[in-house]
C-alpha positions as CSV (number, residue, x, y, z in Angstrom):
1,M,-9.7,-18.2,13.7
2,K,-7.4,-15.2,13.8
3,L,-6.1,-13.4,10.7
4,E,-2.9,-14.8,9.3
5,I,-0.9,-12.7,6.8
6,G,1.7,-14.4,4.6
7,Y,4.2,-12.0,3.2
8,I,5.8,-13.0,-0.2
9,Q,9.0,-11.1,-0.9
10,I,9.3,-9.9,-4.5
11,R,12.8,-8.9,-5.8
12,D,12.0,-8.8,-9.5
13,I,9.2,-8.9,-12.1
14,Q,9.0,-10.3,-15.6
15,L,6.4,-10.6,-18.3
16,A,5.7,-14.2,-19.1
17,D,3.2,-16.7,-20.6
18,E,2.2,-17.9,-17.1
19,S,1.7,-16.0,-13.8
20,G,3.4,-17.1,-10.6
21,V,6.1,-16.4,-8.1
22,E,9.3,-18.5,-8.0
23,D,12.5,-17.6,-6.0
24,G,11.2,-14.0,-5.4
25,V,10.5,-13.4,-9.1
26,L,6.9,-12.3,-10.0
27,S,5.9,-13.6,-13.5
28,V,2.9,-11.8,-15.0
29,N,0.9,-13.4,-17.8
30,T,0.7,-10.7,-20.4
31,K,-2.3,-12.0,-22.3
32,Q,-4.4,-12.4,-19.1
33,L,-3.4,-8.8,-18.0
34,E,-4.3,-7.4,-21.4
35,A,-7.7,-9.2,-21.4
36,L,-8.5,-7.9,-17.9
37,A,-7.6,-4.3,-18.9
38,L,-9.6,-4.5,-22.1
39,E,-12.8,-5.4,-20.1
40,D,-12.9,-1.6,-19.7
41,E,-15.0,-0.4,-22.6
42,H,-13.1,2.9,-22.7
43,L,-9.9,1.1,-23.8
44,E,-9.3,0.1,-27.4
45,A,-5.8,-1.4,-27.0
46,V,-3.2,-1.8,-24.3
47,S,0.4,-3.0,-23.9
48,F,2.6,-3.5,-20.9
49,D,6.3,-3.1,-20.2
50,I,8.5,-3.1,-17.1
51,A,10.5,-0.1,-16.0
52,R,13.3,-0.7,-13.5
53,P,15.2,1.8,-11.3
54,G,18.1,3.4,-13.2
55,E,16.6,2.9,-16.7
56,S,16.2,5.9,-18.9
57,V,12.4,6.0,-19.1
58,R,9.7,8.5,-18.4
59,I,6.8,7.4,-16.2
60,T,3.8,9.5,-15.2
61,P,3.6,10.1,-11.4
62,V,1.8,7.4,-9.4
63,K,-1.0,9.1,-7.5
64,D,-2.3,6.1,-5.5
65,V,-1.0,2.6,-4.7
66,I,-2.8,-0.4,-3.1
67,E,-0.7,-3.1,-1.6
68,P,-1.3,-6.4,-3.7
69,R,-3.2,-8.8,-1.4
70,A,-5.2,-12.0,-2.0
71,K,-7.6,-13.5,0.6
72,V,-6.9,-17.3,0.4
73,E,-8.9,-18.6,3.4
74,G,-11.7,-17.3,5.5
75,P,-14.8,-15.0,5.0
76,G,-14.9,-11.9,2.9
77,D,-12.4,-10.4,0.4
78,V,-9.5,-8.0,0.6
79,F,-10.1,-4.2,1.1
80,P,-13.8,-4.5,2.2
81,G,-15.7,-1.3,1.3
82,V,-13.0,-0.2,-1.1
83,V,-12.6,-2.8,-3.8
84,N,-15.1,-5.3,-2.4
85,K,-18.4,-5.4,-0.5
86,M,-18.4,-4.5,3.2
87,N,-17.7,-7.6,5.2
88,T,-15.9,-8.6,8.4
89,V,-12.5,-10.0,7.3
90,G,-10.4,-10.1,10.4
91,S,-9.9,-13.9,10.2
92,G,-8.5,-16.5,7.8
93,K,-5.4,-16.1,5.7
94,T,-4.3,-13.3,3.4
95,H,-1.2,-13.3,1.1
96,V,0.7,-10.0,0.6
97,L,3.3,-9.2,-2.1
98,R,6.1,-7.0,-0.8
């Protein structure tokens, strides 16, 4: 099986009670995101907000960005050797948010 990449075009993002993508809008479950971040023992509390282009906000510089991907079929995981164990992953299906 060859690698198939499915691109999901995102045009907006919102904080919500459930995560998902509908009509190009990425909804992010705030409670799940907070729980995931608080697994880090160095964090005592977290909160999230969305900053959009043109808004009067101050954001610290982003030093590194990893394209959001999810392996949905086939062996291995995404970004082997970086965020997962080394493995051959050149087959199956991967979804990518753009």
